[in-house]
LOKOL-58580 format. One line per field, with one value per residue (C-alpha): x, y, z; residue number from 1; residue in three letters. Coordinates in steps of 0.2 Angstrom, whole numbers. Layout:
% residues N
c1 <- (X  ...)
c2 <- (Y  ...)
c3 <- (Z  ...)
n <- (NUM  ...)
res <- (ALA  ...)
***
This chain:
% residues 473
c1 <- (104  89  79  74  59  66  71  88  80  75  90  102  115  109  90  89  72  74  82  88  105  109  100  107  125  122  115  131  144  137  138  157  161  154  138  121  110  91  86  67  60  43  46  44  64  77  86  75  67  84  86  68  61  73  92  92  77  80  96  91  80  91  103  91  83  100  104  87  89  108  102  88  99  116  124  120  134  145  141  128  111  96  79  75  59  53  48  42  37  53  62  53  56  74  73  64  75  90  80  75  94  101  89  92  110  108  99  116  127  114  116  134  137  124  114  93  81  64  49  37  34  45  41  52  41  58  77  78  64  56  39  37  19  19  11  -3  -4  7  18  33  44  63  75  91  105  105  91  95  83  84  68  74  63  47  43  36  19  13  -4  -20  -9  -15  -4  -12  1  -10  -11  -3  15  29  46  40  24  36  45  31  22  15  11  25  14  14  17  24  26  38  37  53  70  79  90  76  64  76  83  66  61  76  69  53  58  72  58  46  37  37  43  41  48  38  52  49  67  75  87  87  97  97  113  125  137  129  139  136  118  118  125  116  99  106  109  93  84  94  86  68  65  55  56  45  56  51  34  23  10  -7  -15  -19  -35  -33  -47  -48  -38  -25  -21  -24  -9  -13  2  8  24  32  31  12  3  -11  -13  -11  -16  -5  -12  -2  -4  6  12  28  29  48  50  60  61  56  61  49  47  28  23  41  37  49  37  32  52  57  67  70  67  70  56  58  56  74  80  95  111  125  138  121  117  100  94  89  105  104  95  104  98  107  102  89  81  94  100  113  111  98  109  112  130  129  118  131  145  134  131  148  153  140  141  159  154  145  155  169  180  182  168  172  162  169  154  165  170  152  149  133  129  114  113  107  117  128  130  133  145  153  161  167  163  155  161  147  149  169  163  151  164  176  189  202  202  209  201  207  195  196  182  179  179  198  199  203  195  178  180  182  167  157  154  164  150  152  170  178  181  193  192  207  214  224  237  237  233  222  208  194  178  177  161  160  147  150  151  153  158  149  164  176  172  178  196  195  184  200  212  201  202  220  221  228  233  227  246  245  232  240  259  249  249  234  232  231  217  205  191  200  214  200  203  220  222  209  221  234  224  226  241  240  248  234  239  226  224)
c2 <- (552  550  566  574  563  546  537  528  511  515  521  510  511  494  487  469  464  444  433  419  414  431  442  432  433  451  454  445  454  470  467  462  477  489  494  495  482  475  462  462  446  438  420  414  408  414  405  408  394  385  383  379  371  369  365  359  348  341  335  329  317  313  306  297  289  285  275  265  261  253  245  237  232  235  230  210  210  218  204  214  206  216  220  238  246  263  273  289  300  298  302  318  322  321  332  347  345  350  363  370  367  376  391  396  394  410  419  414  422  438  441  439  452  464  461  466  455  463  451  457  460  475  487  500  517  526  524  528  521  503  500  484  477  462  449  459  471  484  494  502  513  512  523  519  524  509  496  479  467  449  442  427  417  405  391  395  389  380  387  375  366  372  368  362  355  341  329  344  348  362  359  363  350  339  338  332  318  305  291  289  289  275  284  301  310  327  339  346  337  350  348  352  338  324  327  326  312  301  303  296  283  277  276  267  278  274  291  296  313  324  337  349  350  334  333  332  346  357  367  354  345  335  319  321  322  307  295  304  300  282  279  285  275  259  265  264  282  284  299  307  320  333  332  348  347  354  352  343  338  334  321  313  298  305  316  315  326  329  328  329  328  346  344  339  324  317  320  307  307  299  296  297  298  314  327  338  354  357  369  383  397  415  431  435  453  455  468  474  490  489  499  514  517  517  499  493  475  466  456  440  450  450  465  475  477  485  478  475  494  495  509  518  526  518  502  487  469  453  434  425  442  447  437  422  406  404  396  399  400  412  425  420  427  443  447  447  458  469  474  477  490  497  499  505  490  481  466  455  440  430  421  411  400  396  377  367  351  339  327  311  296  298  314  328  343  355  371  382  381  366  358  364  382  381  374  388  402  395  390  377  365  348  335  325  311  298  284  282  263  263  273  262  268  270  251  245  255  249  267  266  274  290  302  316  326  343  354  364  378  371  385  388  373  385  375  381  369  354  341  327  311  300  297  312  323  338  338  337  350  362  359  365  379  386  379  390  405  405  402  386  375  357  352  361  349  334  338  340  325  318  304  287  279  292  294  314  305  305  324  322  308  318  331  320  313  332  328  310  302  297  281  270  260)
c3 <- (-37  -27  -23  -6  -5  -8  9  9  9  -7  -16  -26  -37  -47  -47  -55  -62  -60  -48  -61  -64  -71  -59  -44  -50  -54  -38  -28  -39  -38  -19  -21  -31  -16  -25  -17  -26  -24  -34  -38  -40  -37  -36  -18  -20  -29  -43  -56  -70  -70  -51  -48  -62  -76  -76  -56  -57  -74  -70  -52  -62  -77  -63  -53  -69  -75  -60  -60  -78  -75  -59  -69  -85  -82  -65  -69  -81  -69  -57  -46  -44  -40  -45  -43  -38  -43  -30  -38  -25  -17  -33  -35  -16  -15  -32  -22  -7  -18  -26  -8  -1  -15  -17  2  -3  -13  0  11  -4  -3  14  13  0  7  -10  -4  -10  -15  -17  -29  -47  -55  -68  -75  -73  -79  -81  -64  -56  -54  -46  -36  -32  -19  -18  -6  -19  -8  -21  -17  -27  -30  -36  -43  -54  -65  -70  -76  -85  -82  -82  -91  -104  -105  -116  -133  -139  -152  -161  -158  -144  -127  -111  -95  -85  -86  -100  -111  -102  -104  -96  -80  -80  -87  -69  -60  -69  -58  -62  -77  -94  -103  -119  -119  -137  -137  -147  -152  -154  -146  -129  -116  -126  -127  -108  -103  -114  -108  -90  -94  -105  -93  -80  -93  -102  -123  -130  -146  -154  -166  -174  -190  -194  -203  -189  -170  -160  -173  -172  -164  -175  -189  -184  -166  -171  -182  -169  -155  -164  -166  -147  -141  -155  -148  -132  -136  -143  -159  -171  -183  -192  -205  -196  -191  -177  -182  -166  -150  -141  -123  -113  -95  -102  -115  -128  -147  -157  -176  -188  -205  -217  -218  -236  -238  -237  -228  -207  -195  -177  -162  -145  -131  -111  -112  -122  -118  -129  -131  -145  -138  -126  -129  -120  -104  -106  -104  -90  -87  -94  -109  -121  -110  -105  -123  -123  -141  -146  -160  -172  -160  -145  -139  -130  -143  -132  -136  -121  -112  -114  -121  -131  -116  -105  -89  -92  -95  -100  -98  -101  -110  -115  -127  -141  -141  -134  -119  -108  -86  -90  -102  -90  -77  -87  -94  -76  -71  -84  -84  -67  -69  -82  -72  -60  -71  -72  -91  -91  -106  -111  -125  -136  -145  -131  -123  -122  -123  -115  -116  -100  -109  -107  -117  -115  -127  -125  -137  -139  -153  -171  -181  -197  -204  -199  -203  -221  -224  -220  -231  -216  -219  -206  -200  -188  -176  -168  -155  -151  -131  -140  -135  -120  -106  -93  -102  -108  -90  -86  -99  -106  -123  -133  -141  -148  -146  -162  -163  -175  -179  -191  -206  -206  -187  -179  -168  -160  -168  -161  -151  -150  -140  -137  -124  -104  -92  -108  -97  -86  -99  -110  -99  -101  -120  -115  -106  -121  -133  -121  -121  -140  -139  -153  -155  -151  -135  -128  -137  -129  -111  -101  -95  -81  -85  -86  -86  -99  -101  -111  -126  -127  -129  -141  -151  -152  -156  -171  -180  -184  -186  -170  -161  -150  -146  -129)
n <- (1  2  3  4  5  6  7  8  9  10  11  12  13  14  15  16  17  18  19  20  21  22  23  24  25  26  27  28  29  30  31  32  33  34  35  36  37  38  39  40  41  42  43  44  45  46  47  48  49  50  51  52  53  54  55  56  57  58  59  60  61  62  63  64  65  66  67  68  69  70  71  72  73  74  75  76  77  78  79  80  81  82  83  84  85  86  87  88  89  90  91  92  93  94  95  96  97  98  99  100  101  102  103  104  105  106  107  108  109  110  111  112  113  114  115  116  117  118  119  120  121  122  123  124  125  126  127  128  129  130  131  132  133  134  135  136  137  138  139  140  141  142  143  144  145  146  147  148  149  150  151  152  153  154  155  156  157  158  159  160  161  162  163  164  165  166  167  168  169  170  171  172  173  174  175  176  177  178  179  180  181  182  183  184  185  186  187  188  189  190  191  192  193  194  195  196  197  198  199  200  201  202  203  204  205  206  207  208  209  210  211  212  213  214  215  216  217  218  219  220  221  222  223  224  225  226  227  228  229  230  231  232  233  234  235  236  237  238  239  240  241  242  243  244  245  246  247  248  249  250  251  252  253  254  255  256  257  258  259  260  261  262  263  264  265  266  267  268  269  270  271  272  273  274  275  276  277  278  279  280  281  282  283  284  285  286  287  288  289  290  291  292  293  294  295  296  297  298  299  300  301  302  303  304  305  306  307  308  309  310  311  312  313  314  315  316  317  318  319  320  321  322  323  324  325  326  327  328  329  330  331  332  333  334  335  336  337  338  339  340  341  342  343  344  345  346  347  348  349  350  351  352  353  354  355  356  357  358  359  360  361  362  363  364  365  366  367  368  369  370  371  372  373  374  375  376  377  378  379  380  381  382  383  384  385  386  387  388  389  390  391  392  393  394  395  396  397  398  399  400  401  402  403  404  405  406  407  408  409  410  411  412  413  414  415  416  417  418  419  420  421  422  423  424  425  426  427  428  429  430  431  432  433  434  435  436  437  438  439  440  441  442  443  444  445  446  447  448  449  450  451  452  453  454  455  456  457  458  459  460  461  462  463  464  465  466  467  468  469  470  471  472  473)
res <- (MET  ALA  ASP  ALA  GLU  THR  THR  PRO  ASP  THR  SER  TYR  ASP  VAL  VAL  ILE  ILE  GLY  GLY  GLY  PRO  GLY  GLY  TYR  ASN  ALA  ALA  ILE  ARG  ALA  GLY  GLN  LEU  GLY  LEU  LYS  VAL  ALA  CYS  VAL  GLU  LYS  ARG  LYS  THR  LEU  GLY  GLY  THR  CYS  LEU  ASN  VAL  GLY  CYS  ILE  PRO  SER  LYS  ALA  LEU  LEU  HIS  THR  SER  GLU  MET  PHE  SER  ALA  ALA  GLY  LYS  ASP  PHE  ALA  GLY  LEU  GLY  ILE  LYS  VAL  THR  PRO  GLU  LEU  ASP  LEU  PRO  GLN  MET  HIS  LYS  GLN  LYS  ASP  ASP  SER  VAL  GLY  GLN  LEU  THR  LYS  GLY  ILE  GLU  PHE  LEU  PHE  LYS  LYS  ASN  LYS  ALA  GLU  TRP  ILE  LYS  GLY  ALA  GLY  VAL  ILE  VAL  SER  PRO  THR  GLN  VAL  LYS  VAL  THR  GLY  GLU  ASP  GLY  ALA  GLU  ARG  MET  LEU  THR  THR  ARG  ASN  VAL  VAL  ILE  ALA  THR  GLY  SER  GLU  PRO  THR  ARG  ILE  PRO  GLY  VAL  GLU  VAL  ASP  GLN  LYS  ARG  ILE  VAL  ASP  SER  THR  GLY  ALA  LEU  THR  LEU  SER  PRO  VAL  PRO  LYS  LYS  LEU  VAL  VAL  ILE  GLY  ALA  GLY  ILE  ILE  GLY  LEU  GLU  LEU  GLY  SER  VAL  TRP  ARG  ARG  LEU  GLY  ALA  GLU  VAL  GLU  VAL  VAL  GLU  PHE  LEU  ASP  ARG  ILE  ILE  PRO  GLY  ALA  ASP  ALA  GLU  VAL  ALA  THR  THR  PHE  GLN  ARG  SER  LEU  THR  LYS  GLN  GLY  PHE  LYS  PHE  ARG  LEU  SER  THR  LYS  VAL  THR  GLY  ALA  LYS  ALA  ALA  LYS  ASP  GLY  VAL  VAL  LEU  THR  VAL  GLU  PRO  VAL  ALA  GLY  GLY  PRO  ALA  GLU  ALA  ILE  THR  ALA  ASP  VAL  VAL  LEU  VAL  ALA  VAL  GLY  ARG  ARG  PRO  PHE  THR  GLU  GLY  VAL  GLY  LEU  GLU  ALA  ALA  GLY  VAL  LYS  THR  ASP  LYS  ARG  GLY  PHE  ILE  GLU  THR  ASP  HIS  TYR  LYS  THR  SER  VAL  PRO  GLY  ILE  TRP  ALA  ILE  GLY  ASP  VAL  THR  THR  GLY  PRO  MET  LEU  ALA  HIS  LYS  ALA  GLU  ASP  GLU  ALA  VAL  ALA  CYS  MET  GLU  ILE  ILE  ALA  GLY  LYS  ALA  GLY  HIS  VAL  ASN  TYR  ASP  ILE  ILE  PRO  GLY  VAL  ILE  TYR  THR  SER  PRO  GLU  VAL  ALA  TRP  VAL  GLY  LYS  THR  GLU  GLU  GLU  LEU  LYS  ALA  ALA  GLY  VAL  ALA  TYR  LYS  VAL  GLY  LYS  PHE  PRO  PHE  THR  ALA  ASN  SER  ARG  ALA  LYS  VAL  ASN  HIS  GLU  ALA  GLU  GLY  PHE  VAL  LYS  VAL  LEU  ALA  ASP  ALA  LYS  THR  ASP  ARG  VAL  LEU  GLY  VAL  HIS  MET  ILE  GLY  PRO  THR  VAL  SER  GLU  MET  VAL  GLY  GLU  TYR  CYS  VAL  ALA  MET  GLU  PHE  SER  ALA  ALA  SER  GLU  ASP  VAL  ALA  ARG  THR  CYS  HIS  PRO  HIS  PRO  THR  LYS  SER  GLU  ALA  LEU  ARG  GLN  ALA  ALA  MET  GLY  VAL  GLU  GLY  TRP  THR  MET  GLN  ALA)
***
């Protein structure tokens, strides 16, 4: 409850710190549930890292760079003769224009659902108070019944490699490079590094990836990862696996990167025009007031939660600052569930059905368990697999690279995991998310009619394969 000195415009049911996918979805849902809500965000626009300098602008560049590459390499085989010319400033402009339109869309939804955006940096003073400092230094105290921490994450740094956003960049700097670097070295073979590496490879850069582990996209299905690496190698990527970076020295005309084998051995120097550091992300909680408020974190800095409740009653946390996959859609689901719990409803997130996607070409998508995880857990399973080379639509579109693999329980036939690499699989993995949410068996998908000819038939054919009755085109 607000005290007698608190003015009505500073007293809320919920104050959210952070305006990214977790924060803005929480604010909108809170407004829909009739809660008086304020979202504190220090950026000049809502949307957080994802919309402003992450998921959305990177997908804009992935799309346009893929079109540029296709025009130069693939159109002639389809009977279309063109000679594409790169206009990098326009490519960046259309990316920025799209981001601007989307951020305005979030502002509209705030107004529509009576969610207040308070511009400034928020600090937790107590479980019922948040201090906001604006750009001009003016301070404002908000009183609230609930505080939700949704401050997201930031790129992880490497000792000895100082990011200057010019020669040595993180994911933010990699979105605005100009001109196209002659050589780009990517440190880290995860999703972010491979997506951004794909952008600049298509636009003409030589791309070399340095990865500490002995494989790319750790955590993904091993068979998919192997197929994916083979595809990227054909596209011109070079990989140095089981290699660690020990230092980097930037100069006016490039970077000298020092690397050595993880197992031990002589150091080696790699020169590049630009180095992209993409070794993961870490929770962003600096300056939020966690320690003063008594909010507990684990050894890696993630906020400990139980159904989004932190160790302090009245303080909640969602999204990248908590454990689990650092994905916008995971944060969005947690935002809705958290607000519903605060409103007295039964909010819930099924963490077994959070899909992952890599928006390269071919795309990679998955949901559920990998074969490696099932084997480690001693679960007996069956495999159904279908290649896009046997899919009519993929074949005539000259997009026949990759496959769909379905993993089903050997006894119950329940779908346990699905792993795909191929054309537009990011748009198709949702079908299996719905199926798994309803505890579907592979037979349920196998006996569901799909339109012909479509690439989505590969989903059905892979399910048919679990019981050995795949019908190839």
